[in-house]
N, C-alpha and C positions, 0 to 999 in steps of 0.2 A: 155227767152223761150229756151227749150232744143233743141239740134240738133236732126235731124231725127234719131230715133232709140235709143236715149240716154235718160236716166232718170235724172231728176234734183236731185242733192245730197240731198237737203232739203226734197224732196218728198220721197226719199229712207230712209232718217232718220226718217221721220214720219211713214213710213211703219214698220221700225224696232221697233220704240216705240210702235206701235199697237201690233205687235207680242209679245212684251215683257210686255205688259200691263196686261196680264192674265196668267193663268197656261199654261205651255208648251203644245202646240197643240190646245189650245182653239181658239185663234185668228191666222189668217194667212194672208199673203200678197204674191203676186206673181208678178214678173216683166216680162213683155213680152219682149223677147230678140229682137224682130223685131222693135217694136214701142217705147219701153221704158215705156209703160203704166203700171200702177200698179193696180192690181185687189185685192180687199180686201175680206176676208172671216172671218166667226166667227161661232163657234158652239153654242154660247149663245146669241149673239146680232142679232137683225133683221136688216139686211142691205138693202139698197134700190135696189142694183143690185146683181144678182146671179153671181157666178164665171162662166167663160166660160166652155162649155162642155168638151173642150180639155185641161183643166188646168193641167192635169197629163202628158201632152206631154212635156218631158224635153227638147226637141229640140226647143220648142216655149216659154216655161215659166220656170222660176227658182224661187223657194220659198225663200222669204226673211228669213234669219236665225234668230233663237232665240239667245240671248246673250250667253247662255251657250254653244252653238255650236261654238262660236268664242272665247271661253276662257275668257269671260268678267265677270264672276261671282266671285267666291271665289279666283281664281288665281289673278285677278286684285286687289282685296282688299288686298291680301297678299303682292303683289308686291308694292303697295302704302305704306303699313305699313313698309315694309323693307326699303323703300327709305326715308320716311318722319318721321316715328315714330319707329325706330328700337328697342328701349327699350320695345315697346309694342307688338313685333312680336309674342312671344309665347302666350301672352294673346289673340290676335286676332286669331291665329291658333286654340286656344281652343274654340273660339266662333263657329267655323265651324265644330265642332264635335257634335253639337246638334242643334235642331231647334231654330229659332229666331236669327240666326247669324247676319243678316244684321241690325236688329234693335239694337243689342248690339254694332255692329261696328259703326253705325251712332251715337249712344250715346257717345261712346268713342271719336269720331271725334268732336262732339259738346263740350265735356269737354275740349278737347285739342285745341279748336278753329281752327280746320282744315277742317271743312265741305266745305267751298268754294274751298279750295285747292284740296280736293277730287273730287268735282264736275268737276273742270277743268281737272284734271288728267283723270277722267272717260270719259269726253266729247272727249278729244283728242284720247284716246284709242279706243272709239267707232268709231270715224271718220276714224282712221287709219285701223281698222279691217274691216269696211264696204268697204272702197276703195280696200283693198287687196282681200276681198271676191268677189267684183265686177269684178276685174281683172281675178281672177281664174275662174269665171263662165261666162265670156264673156259678162258681162253687162257693156255697156258704160255709164259713168257718166259724166254729164255736171255740171260744176262749183262746 
């Protein structure tokens, strides 16, 4: 159980996944700074509860960021490639110059048998970025 006013890290990660499960801005999640409660929103899904009326009050709530706001998109894929598959760096950079980059990136990782390594790299980067984001925004995280 979370300390008073703190959000469980796994709950924050679930909220992050929710925000990133759709187009930027479609799904949202907000952490109450006082209680650590997460409030979920969506422009396309019918959720059981509505967001609080004062959700826009930045003193009370902070929006869970999209991965692109934390540099977890293209830059992370390029960093992984530089570290693990440096001979493929220019090819991967080329992927990101046109649509469908992540599909081509994952196909390359599959061919190179590096998908599991990528997933772990990404998991650790997301955890680190969310913890840093939490600290910057005054969100206490438990475990």
